[in-house]
C-alpha positions in Angstrom: -80.8 -6.9 75.4 -82.3 -10.2 77.2 -85.8 -10.0 75.0 -83.2 -10.1 71.6 -81.4 -13.1 73.2 -84.2 -15.0 74.4 -86.2 -14.7 70.9 -83.1 -15.9 69.1 -82.3 -18.8 71.8 -85.9 -19.9 70.9 -85.4 -19.3 67.4 -82.1 -21.2 66.8 -84.1 -23.9 69.3 -86.7 -24.0 66.8 -84.8 -24.4 64.2 -83.1 -27.7 65.5 -86.2 -29.3 66.7 -87.7 -28.6 63.0 -84.1 -30.1 61.4 -84.5 -33.0 63.6 -87.7 -34.1 62.6 -88.1 -37.2 60.2 -91.1 -38.3 57.9 -91.5 -42.0 58.6 -93.9 -43.3 55.5 -94.8 -46.9 56.8 -96.5 -47.1 53.6 -93.3 -46.8 51.7 -91.4 -49.0 54.2 -94.0 -52.0 53.9 -93.3 -51.6 50.2 -89.9 -52.3 50.5 -90.3 -55.1 53.0 -92.7 -56.7 50.6 -90.0 -56.3 47.5 -87.3 -58.0 49.6 -89.4 -60.3 51.0 -89.3 -59.3 55.1 -91.5 -57.6 57.5 -91.8 -54.2 58.7 -90.5 -53.9 62.4 -91.7 -50.6 64.1 -89.8 -50.2 67.2 -91.9 -47.4 69.4 -90.4 -46.3 72.3 -90.1 -43.0 74.4 -87.0 -41.0 75.6 -87.6 -41.1 79.4 -88.4 -44.9 79.3 -86.3 -46.6 81.3 -88.0 -50.1 79.9 -87.1 -48.4 76.1 -83.3 -47.9 77.4 -83.5 -51.1 79.1 -84.7 -53.0 75.2 -82.7 -50.6 73.6 -79.2 -51.3 75.3 -79.4 -55.0 75.9 -81.7 -56.5 73.5 -81.6 -54.5 70.4 -77.9 -54.0 70.7 -77.4 -57.8 71.3 -75.1 -58.8 68.1 -77.2 -62.0 67.5 -80.2 -60.7 67.3 -79.1 -56.8 65.7 -77.4 -59.0 62.8 -80.9 -61.1 62.4 -83.4 -58.3 62.6 -80.7 -56.5 59.8 -81.1 -59.6 57.6 -84.9 -60.5 58.0 -87.0 -57.2 58.4 -86.6 -53.5 57.7 -86.5 -51.2 61.0 -87.3 -48.3 61.8 -87.6 -47.6 65.8 -90.6 -44.2 66.4 -89.8 -42.0 69.3 -93.0 -40.7 70.3 -91.4 -37.6 72.3 -90.1 -36.7 69.0 -91.6 -34.7 66.5 -91.5 -37.0 63.6 -94.0 -37.4 61.3 -95.7 -40.8 60.4 -97.5 -41.9 57.6 -99.6 -45.3 57.6 -102.9 -46.3 55.8 -104.1 -42.5 55.7 -103.0 -41.8 58.9 -100.8 -38.7 59.1 -99.5 -37.2 62.3 -96.5 -37.3 64.9 -95.8 -40.5 66.7 -97.5 -40.9 69.8 -100.7 -39.9 67.2 -99.8 -42.8 65.5 -99.2 -44.8 68.3 -102.7 -43.7 69.7 -104.3 -44.3 66.4 -103.2 -48.4 66.2 -104.1 -48.4 69.8 -100.7 -48.9 71.7 -99.3 -46.0 73.5 -97.5 -48.2 76.1 -93.9 -48.3 75.6 -91.7 -49.8 74.6 -93.7 -51.8 72.0 -92.9 -53.7 69.0 -95.2 -53.8 66.1 -94.2 -56.2 63.0 -96.6 -55.7 59.6 -97.0 -58.1 56.5 -97.0 -57.3 53.0 -100.3 -56.0 53.1 -99.9 -53.4 55.7 -101.6 -55.3 58.3 -100.3 -56.1 62.0 -99.0 -59.6 62.6 -98.0 -59.4 65.6 -97.4 -56.8 68.8 -95.1 -57.4 71.8 -95.9 -54.6 74.5 -93.3 -53.7 77.2 -89.9 -55.0 78.4 -90.0 -58.3 80.4 -86.8 -60.0 81.5 -86.7 -62.5 83.8 -83.8 -65.1 84.8 -86.6 -68.2 83.4 -86.8 -66.3 80.1 -84.4 -63.4 79.2 -85.8 -60.9 77.3 -83.4 -61.3 74.4 -84.1 -64.8 74.0 -87.8 -64.3 74.1 -87.4 -61.9 71.8 -85.0 -63.5 69.3 -88.5 -66.3 69.5 -90.6 -63.6 68.6 -88.0 -62.4 65.5 -88.2 -66.2 64.0 -92.1 -66.6 64.7 -92.4 -63.8 62.2 -89.8 -64.0 59.9 -90.5 -67.7 59.5 -94.4 -66.9 59.3 -95.7 -69.2 61.7 -98.7 -66.7 63.0 -99.9 -68.1 60.1 -100.2 -71.4 61.4 -99.8 -71.0 65.1 -100.0 -68.6 68.1 -96.8 -67.3 69.4 -97.9 -69.1 73.1 -97.8 -72.8 71.0 -94.6 -71.8 69.0 -92.4 -70.4 71.8 -92.6 -74.2 73.5 -91.6 -75.9 69.8 -89.0 -73.1 68.8 -85.5 -74.8 69.3 -83.4 -72.1 68.4 -80.5 -71.0 70.2 -79.8 -66.9 70.5 
């Protein structure tokens, strides 16, 4: 009886995990971003990461930032602890394998792709300080990408020139 119960429980658990898996085709998302004159924003994170949770709760849920992302980006998140299948320029694998494949397996990481599918900008980590709260810095990054300023300058130069308010 106990063996049957355990087998049933494991079968149900496996079935639920299979149902939750998503297919994330970054190539198709890049095509959509190109057609809508946007960039693709991929946010890599993991379940057990305090920095990821802070960024999700305070930065990505900030009303101004969330509205700006919705207006200017195609956004997808990849939780590397989940069993999602990711496709990108011939690569096919899990979120964790994708992060390792592109060389960014530190979390959270924000990846921005252009219409060619090339990484135009990467922001690794969540750094919050009194002098520059993460929300303000992230808003500058979003403006840097959406305005295509990366084509003419480095972010380190741009962030001191940009006067936009959060």
